[in-house]
ChimeraX commands (.cxc) that place a marker at each C-alpha (Angstrom):
marker #1 position 59.86,-77.01,155.64 radius 0.5
marker #1 position 60.82,-77.98,159.30 radius 0.5
marker #1 position 58.15,-76.13,161.15 radius 0.5
marker #1 position 60.57,-73.96,162.86 radius 0.5
marker #1 position 59.42,-70.21,163.28 radius 0.5
marker #1 position 62.12,-67.45,163.75 radius 0.5
marker #1 position 61.03,-64.28,165.52 radius 0.5
marker #1 position 63.08,-61.18,165.19 radius 0.5
marker #1 position 63.16,-58.67,168.21 radius 0.5
marker #1 position 64.30,-55.56,169.24 radius 0.5
marker #1 position 66.02,-55.31,172.61 radius 0.5
marker #1 position 63.27,-52.79,174.77 radius 0.5
marker #1 position 65.04,-50.75,177.36 radius 0.5
marker #1 position 61.99,-48.84,179.31 radius 0.5
marker #1 position 64.15,-46.20,181.11 radius 0.5
marker #1 position 66.60,-45.33,178.22 radius 0.5
marker #1 position 67.65,-42.07,178.34 radius 0.5
marker #1 position 66.21,-39.67,175.46 radius 0.5
marker #1 position 68.51,-36.93,173.38 radius 0.5
marker #1 position 66.84,-33.66,172.56 radius 0.5
marker #1 position 67.98,-31.62,169.75 radius 0.5
marker #1 position 70.49,-30.09,171.73 radius 0.5
marker #1 position 72.47,-33.14,172.42 radius 0.5
marker #1 position 71.68,-32.85,176.29 radius 0.5
marker #1 position 70.19,-35.92,178.15 radius 0.5
marker #1 position 66.43,-35.21,179.47 radius 0.5
marker #1 position 66.40,-36.35,183.18 radius 0.5
marker #1 position 63.23,-35.32,184.50 radius 0.5
marker #1 position 60.56,-32.94,185.37 radius 0.5
marker #1 position 59.62,-31.77,189.22 radius 0.5
marker #1 position 59.60,-29.38,191.99 radius 0.5
marker #1 position 62.56,-27.70,192.65 radius 0.5
marker #1 position 63.30,-25.96,196.34 radius 0.5
marker #1 position 66.33,-24.42,197.46 radius 0.5
marker #1 position 68.32,-24.58,200.78 radius 0.5
marker #1 position 70.62,-22.08,202.65 radius 0.5
marker #1 position 72.17,-24.04,205.72 radius 0.5
marker #1 position 74.54,-26.88,206.05 radius 0.5
marker #1 position 78.17,-27.12,206.53 radius 0.5
marker #1 position 79.19,-29.90,204.60 radius 0.5
marker #1 position 77.87,-31.71,201.54 radius 0.5
marker #1 position 77.57,-35.66,200.78 radius 0.5
marker #1 position 80.23,-35.04,198.32 radius 0.5
marker #1 position 82.21,-33.89,201.11 radius 0.5
marker #1 position 82.37,-30.54,199.85 radius 0.5
marker #1 position 82.14,-27.54,201.85 radius 0.5
marker #1 position 78.44,-25.79,201.07 radius 0.5
marker #1 position 78.54,-22.43,199.53 radius 0.5
marker #1 position 74.97,-20.69,198.93 radius 0.5
marker #1 position 76.81,-18.40,196.62 radius 0.5
marker #1 position 77.82,-21.00,194.23 radius 0.5
marker #1 position 75.76,-22.82,191.65 radius 0.5
marker #1 position 75.29,-26.20,192.95 radius 0.5
marker #1 position 72.43,-28.80,193.78 radius 0.5
marker #1 position 71.42,-31.74,195.47 radius 0.5
marker #1 position 69.77,-34.65,193.67 radius 0.5
marker #1 position 68.78,-38.04,195.04 radius 0.5
marker #1 position 71.04,-40.23,192.28 radius 0.5
marker #1 position 72.80,-38.20,189.65 radius 0.5
marker #1 position 76.58,-38.64,190.01 radius 0.5
marker #1 position 78.35,-36.09,191.92 radius 0.5
marker #1 position 80.18,-33.51,189.35 radius 0.5
marker #1 position 76.81,-33.76,186.95 radius 0.5
marker #1 position 76.22,-30.70,185.39 radius 0.5
marker #1 position 72.36,-30.34,185.42 radius 0.5
marker #1 position 70.59,-27.68,183.52 radius 0.5
marker #1 position 67.34,-26.59,185.75 radius 0.5
marker #1 position 64.55,-24.44,183.69 radius 0.5
marker #1 position 61.79,-22.98,185.44 radius 0.5
marker #1 position 58.63,-24.11,183.72 radius 0.5
marker #1 position 56.75,-20.84,184.43 radius 0.5
marker #1 position 59.21,-18.23,183.45 radius 0.5
marker #1 position 61.73,-19.95,181.12 radius 0.5
marker #1 position 64.89,-18.95,183.28 radius 0.5
marker #1 position 67.68,-21.73,183.70 radius 0.5
marker #1 position 70.58,-21.98,185.11 radius 0.5
marker #1 position 73.26,-24.72,184.92 radius 0.5
marker #1 position 74.36,-26.03,188.43 radius 0.5
marker #1 position 76.70,-29.05,189.61 radius 0.5
marker #1 position 75.39,-31.82,191.86 radius 0.5
marker #1 position 77.39,-31.85,194.95 radius 0.5
marker #1 position 74.82,-32.92,197.44 radius 0.5
marker #1 position 72.21,-35.62,198.02 radius 0.5
marker #1 position 68.61,-34.90,198.43 radius 0.5
marker #1 position 65.89,-33.50,198.62 radius 0.5
marker #1 position 64.72,-35.31,201.44 radius 0.5
marker #1 position 61.22,-33.87,201.06 radius 0.5
marker #1 position 58.26,-36.12,199.09 radius 0.5
marker #1 position 57.49,-34.77,195.69 radius 0.5
marker #1 position 60.72,-32.92,195.24 radius 0.5
marker #1 position 63.52,-33.57,192.40 radius 0.5
marker #1 position 65.96,-31.33,193.01 radius 0.5
marker #1 position 67.31,-28.60,196.12 radius 0.5
marker #1 position 69.31,-25.68,194.37 radius 0.5
marker #1 position 71.62,-23.28,196.11 radius 0.5
marker #1 position 70.28,-20.09,196.90 radius 0.5
marker #1 position 72.21,-18.43,194.07 radius 0.5
marker #1 position 70.80,-20.81,191.46 radius 0.5
marker #1 position 67.20,-20.23,193.10 radius 0.5
marker #1 position 67.89,-16.47,192.75 radius 0.5
marker #1 position 68.69,-17.19,189.02 radius 0.5
marker #1 position 65.60,-19.26,188.36 radius 0.5
marker #1 position 63.38,-16.59,190.20 radius 0.5
marker #1 position 62.31,-18.69,192.71 radius 0.5
marker #1 position 63.31,-17.29,195.88 radius 0.5
marker #1 position 60.09,-15.52,197.03 radius 0.5
marker #1 position 57.69,-18.78,196.08 radius 0.5
marker #1 position 60.28,-21.34,197.72 radius 0.5
marker #1 position 59.52,-23.59,194.79 radius 0.5
marker #1 position 59.16,-24.17,191.49 radius 0.5
marker #1 position 58.37,-26.48,188.65 radius 0.5
marker #1 position 61.21,-27.52,186.58 radius 0.5
marker #1 position 62.74,-29.42,183.82 radius 0.5
marker #1 position 65.69,-31.15,184.11 radius 0.5
marker #1 position 68.61,-31.45,181.49 radius 0.5
marker #1 position 71.83,-33.44,181.93 radius 0.5
marker #1 position 74.40,-31.22,180.35 radius 0.5
marker #1 position 77.48,-33.86,181.34 radius 0.5
marker link #1:1,2 radius 0.2
marker link #1:2,3 radius 0.2
marker link #1:3,4 radius 0.2
marker link #1:4,5 radius 0.2
marker link #1:5,6 radius 0.2
marker link #1:6,7 radius 0.2
marker link #1:7,8 radius 0.2
marker link #1:8,9 radius 0.2
marker link #1:9,10 radius 0.2
marker link #1:10,11 radius 0.2
marker link #1:11,12 radius 0.2
marker link #1:12,13 radius 0.2
marker link #1:13,14 radius 0.2
marker link #1:14,15 radius 0.2
marker link #1:15,16 radius 0.2
marker link #1:16,17 radius 0.2
marker link #1:17,18 radius 0.2
marker link #1:18,19 radius 0.2
marker link #1:19,20 radius 0.2
marker link #1:20,21 radius 0.2
marker link #1:21,22 radius 0.2
marker link #1:22,23 radius 0.2
marker link #1:23,24 radius 0.2
marker link #1:24,25 radius 0.2
marker link #1:25,26 radius 0.2
marker link #1:26,27 radius 0.2
marker link #1:27,28 radius 0.2
marker link #1:28,29 radius 0.2
marker link #1:29,30 radius 0.2
marker link #1:30,31 radius 0.2
marker link #1:31,32 radius 0.2
marker link #1:32,33 radius 0.2
marker link #1:33,34 radius 0.2
marker link #1:34,35 radius 0.2
marker link #1:35,36 radius 0.2
marker link #1:36,37 radius 0.2
marker link #1:37,38 radius 0.2
marker link #1:38,39 radius 0.2
marker link #1:39,40 radius 0.2
marker link #1:40,41 radius 0.2
marker link #1:41,42 radius 0.2
marker link #1:42,43 radius 0.2
marker link #1:43,44 radius 0.2
marker link #1:44,45 radius 0.2
marker link #1:45,46 radius 0.2
marker link #1:46,47 radius 0.2
marker link #1:47,48 radius 0.2
marker link #1:48,49 radius 0.2
marker link #1:49,50 radius 0.2
marker link #1:50,51 radius 0.2
marker link #1:51,52 radius 0.2
marker link #1:52,53 radius 0.2
marker link #1:53,54 radius 0.2
marker link #1:54,55 radius 0.2
marker link #1:55,56 radius 0.2
marker link #1:56,57 radius 0.2
marker link #1:57,58 radius 0.2
marker link #1:58,59 radius 0.2
marker link #1:59,60 radius 0.2
marker link #1:60,61 radius 0.2
marker link #1:61,62 radius 0.2
marker link #1:62,63 radius 0.2
marker link #1:63,64 radius 0.2
marker link #1:64,65 radius 0.2
marker link #1:65,66 radius 0.2
marker link #1:66,67 radius 0.2
marker link #1:67,68 radius 0.2
marker link #1:68,69 radius 0.2
marker link #1:69,70 radius 0.2
marker link #1:70,71 radius 0.2
marker link #1:71,72 radius 0.2
marker link #1:72,73 radius 0.2
marker link #1:73,74 radius 0.2
marker link #1:74,75 radius 0.2
marker link #1:75,76 radius 0.2
marker link #1:76,77 radius 0.2
marker link #1:77,78 radius 0.2
marker link #1:78,79 radius 0.2
marker link #1:79,80 radius 0.2
marker link #1:80,81 radius 0.2
marker link #1:81,82 radius 0.2
marker link #1:82,83 radius 0.2
marker link #1:83,84 radius 0.2
marker link #1:84,85 radius 0.2
marker link #1:85,86 radius 0.2
marker link #1:86,87 radius 0.2
marker link #1:87,88 radius 0.2
marker link #1:88,89 radius 0.2
marker link #1:89,90 radius 0.2
marker link #1:90,91 radius 0.2
marker link #1:91,92 radius 0.2
marker link #1:92,93 radius 0.2
marker link #1:93,94 radius 0.2
marker link #1:94,95 radius 0.2
marker link #1:95,96 radius 0.2
marker link #1:96,97 radius 0.2
marker link #1:97,98 radius 0.2
marker link #1:98,99 radius 0.2
marker link #1:99,100 radius 0.2
marker link #1:100,101 radius 0.2
marker link #1:101,102 radius 0.2
marker link #1:102,103 radius 0.2
marker link #1:103,104 radius 0.2
marker link #1:104,105 radius 0.2
marker link #1:105,106 radius 0.2
marker link #1:106,107 radius 0.2
marker link #1:107,108 radius 0.2
marker link #1:108,109 radius 0.2
marker link #1:109,110 radius 0.2
marker link #1:110,111 radius 0.2
marker link #1:111,112 radius 0.2
marker link #1:112,113 radius 0.2
marker link #1:113,114 radius 0.2
marker link #1:114,115 radius 0.2
marker link #1:115,116 radius 0.2
marker link #1:116,117 radius 0.2
marker link #1:117,118 radius 0.2
view
């Protein structure tokens, strides 16, 4: 015996995406708000409050994101086309149409679960 020790290690990735049963990637939980003003998005598109779109600080433009209101279970799929929100503690800003679908227009904010669809 030469006295050598051999260790087997598995690579640890602390922030690796997790898969849920439906095959979508869990993005996060947080607070959503909505916005209705603006003329142009960070992606260069014209802002349209009637489309199902969202602003997210880091997800790539074009990402489809399922936003679920935790309190009501209502969900909507939006397309990320803008950057934000710029209010501490907020995870996503959705368009007015998306906020209507989530049932959060009256309150202005909602606790949500975010899942990346594609």
